[in-house]
C-alpha positions, 0 to 999 in steps of 0.5 A: 763293254765298248758302247758305240753312241750315236748322236745327231746334232749333239754331243761331243759338240758344244751346242745341240740337244742332249748333250748334257745328258750324253756327256753324264752318261759317259761320265757316269758309267767309267766301267765301260769305254765309249766310242762316239760316232757324231753327225753334225748340223751345221758349219756354226756347230762345228765351229764352236768346237766339242766339250771336254771329253773324259778319257773313257772316251776311246774314239770319236768319229764325226761327220757333216750332214749340212754338206756332202763330200766333205770332212768335219775338221776339229783342228787340235783334237788328236782323238778325233777322227772323221767320217768322209761321206763319199759321193759315189756312183758317178761315172764309174757306176756300171750297168749291173749297179744301175739297175740294182740302185733303180730297183733299190730306190723304186722299192723305197719310194714306192713304199713311201708313196703307198701314204698313211692308209698302208702305213705300219699304224695301220696294221693291215696286210698293205702296210706289212708289204709297204714295210717290206719294200721300204726295208728292201730298198733301204738295206739294199741302197746301204750295201749298195753305198758300202760297195760303190763308196757313196750315194750322192750323186745317184740320189740326185740323178734324173734316174731318182727323179723319174722314180719318184714321178713314176711312183707318185703317179702309180695306181695305189699310190696315195691321194696326197702325192697325185698332184705332185708336179716337177718342182715336188720331185726335185724337192723330195729328192732333194730331202731323201738325199740329205736323209740317206746321207749316213749311208754313204759314211765309211764307219761300216767296217771292222774297225768302225761300228763293227768293233763295238759291242752295242750301238746306243742312238741317242735319238730316232730318226737318222741318228739311229741309221748308223745302228741300223746298219751296224746290226745288219753288218755286223749283229751288233745290238741297237738301243735307242733312246728317245727324249722326243720324238723325231717324227713328232718334230718333223710334223711340227717344224715349218715346212720349207718355203715354196714346199708343196703338200705333196712334198711334205706327205712324202717326207712324213711317209718316209720318216714315219717308215724309218722310225718303224723299221728302227722301232723293229730293229732295236733290242730296247727302246727307252723312251724319256717319258710316257707321251714319247712312249705313245708315239713310239708305239703308234709307229710299230714299237713292241710294247715288250721293248720299251722302258720308259727311263727319265732324264736325269738332271743334277739336283745338287745346283737347285738344293740350296733353294729347295731345302731353304725356307724362303718362299721367294716373292710371295706375289711374284710369278716366274716363267724361265725358258728359251722364248718362242712361239711355241711357249705362248708368252702371249696367253700368259701376258694376257692371263697376268692382266687377269691376275694384276686386276685381281691382285694389283701387287702381283708381278711377273718376271720372264727369264730367258733369251729369244730363240735362234734366228730373226723368228725368236728375236721378232717373237721377243719384241712383240711379246715385250711390245704387248706387254707395254701396252697391257702395263703402262709403266707405273710411277708413284709420283709426278717425278718418279721413273715409271716401273712395269709389273713385267720384266724380261731378264736373262739369267746372269743379270745382277738380280738373278746371277744363276739358275737357281737365283732366277727360280728363287726370285718368285713364289710360283713358277709358271709353264704356258706351253702350246708344244712341249716334250719333256719340260725341263724347266718344270723339274728345276722349279720342282728340285727348287721346291717351287709350286707350279702352274702348267698347261696340259701339254707333252709330259707335263702331266706325267712329271708333275703328278699331283703335286702342281695345278695344270690347266688347258693350253691357249686358256688365259682365264684358266691360267689366271685363275690357277695363278691366283689360287695359289698367290692367295694361299701360302700354305698350299703353295708350300705343300705343293712346293715340298711334294714336288720336290720329293717327287723330282728327287725320286724320279728326275736325278742323275743317279737314277738315270745312270743306274737304269742304264748300268743295269740295261747296258749289262741286260742287253750284252748278256742277251746278245749272241756271241760274235766271232772274231775276223779272221787273222788272214786269208784262208784262217779260220775266225777267232773264238767268240768275243762277246765284249770287245773289252774283257771284264778283267781289263777293270781289275786293278793291278798289273795284269800279264799280256794278253797272249793273242788270238788263238785258232778256232778250237784251241784250248786257251787260258784267260790271261786273269787265270795266270799266276805269277810263275806263268802257270795256270792256277786252275791246272797247277791245283789240279795237278797237286790234287787240290779240290 
C-alpha cells in the first residue's frame, strides 16, 4: 500500500511532537511505501533539518505554516519536494468568485459564532445546522482555493472582517462574542487564516494526495485538513491517530497578548467544529489512550470508529535496569521530565520537605532541561530558589562543603550518562504533574522496574493500572505520604516494580503498536471502495480499478516481468505475476492442455 502520512510540526523534522513514533511506524512496516506530507511550525525547526529517512519513504512534500506564500527549502535533500502556499484570490478575483468566497466565509463564520450551546456535543437540531454550515463553508473554500491558487489575500481582506462583524452581531450568536470589537475581528481573521493555510497547498492533485491509498494523520486539528480534502476530492480513506488532543491543547494554551475573550471563544468554536468534522469523516480513529478517547467522544466521534492503540516505546534500552536486581538508591526519589509549570515541581518540593522531616536521609534528584523559552528558564530558576530556601546546604563539619538533598541535573552528566541510568538512580520515581497526556516518563520508569508515585491526571491511572500509587494533583501532603510508604517498605517497592515492568512489556512496546497498525492498514484497504485510474488522455475512458497504488506482487522476491501498462476499460488483462517465463499465462496454458 501507499500511505500518505500527514504530520504537523514533527516528522521528518529533527524536532517536534510524534517524531519518534512516526519514524518507528515507517521503519517497522517495510511492506508499505510512505509518502510524507509535513507541515512545519517555525523557521528554527526547518533549519535543524530532517532525521535520516528510510528507503521506503517515496516522497516528502513540506509546507511552512509559520509564513505564507513561501517554500520550505531543504538544501542537499534530493528526495524533498516543497508544497507551495499560494496567496491567490488577489487582483484577478472576479465578481463570481467574490460572491462564492463571501458565501462560504459567511457560512463558516456563522457556524463558529453559533457558540458551544449549539456545538456538536449538544446533539440538538441547531448542532446539526451549525455543523452543516461549517462543512459547506470549509469545503467551498477548499474548492475555491484549488481552482484559484490560494486564499491568503481573501481571508485577510476587509470582506472577511465585515463578515465576522456581522456574524458576531447577528441574532442567535453566542453571548461570548456579542462584545467583540474591531481588534477582536482582526485577531480572529488572522487566526482563521493561519488555521486554513493547508487549504491553499498544491498537494491536491493526482500526483499528490490523489496518488495514495490511505491518508494517515499523525494528529487531529489542522494537520488532518489535507486528509479531509484528499477524501473529498479523491475518495482516499482517512485514518486519524491522536496521542494528545489538539483541541484540549488549544484550550489550555496561554492566549496571545491583548487577546480578548471573544477571540478565544471564536477560535475555540472553530477548532471544535473542525475536530467534529475530522472525526465524522475518518474511517477509523486511534486514540493513544482512554483519556484522549473521552475527548473524541465528547466532540462527536462515533464509538464504532474508535480503537485505542497505545504508543509504542523501546523497552530494550531499559532492559539492563529492569532485569537487574539493583533497587537503586533506596532512600532516593527521582523525577524526570521537562521542567515547566505543568509539571508542578513546586508541589513536589513541598512534598519532599515533608518526606525529609520523616526520613532525614532521603534525597530528591531532578533530571531534565527547562522548557524552551524564557518561561522555562524562569520556572527552573524559581524551583531552584525554592529548593535552596527549603533545604539549606548541609555540611558535616565546620570546614566541609555543604550538600543539598535536592539536585537539578541533566541527562548526560557524569553520574547519569543515559536515561536508563537516571531511572536507576532512585528507588521510587515520582510524577507530580497537574496536566498530562500520555505519561511517557511513567512508562519508562515501568520498563525499568521502578515503583512509582503519580498524580491522577491525564492517562496516568490507565497507564499505571494497579502497579503504582496514585494521589490527587496539587496535594503535597498526599504526595509525601505515598512516597514515604514506598521508601519505608522495600518489599512492596520490589513487588510493584516487577508488576509495573510486566504491564509495560505487555501493553506499551513498539511491537504491539506496529502489530496493531499493520492490521488496521489492511482492514481499511480491504473495506475501501475501488478507485479508478485517471483517463490516459482527452476522450479516453478511465482505466481499471486500482485499490492499491503498489500491487501486492511487487513485494514478491525475484525478478518480475515489466508491467504491460494500462488497458482500456472492459479489456481483458493478465496480471504480471501470472505470466510465465515463456510469456504465456500459466492459467491459460493449463486450460489449453486440459489440466484441472
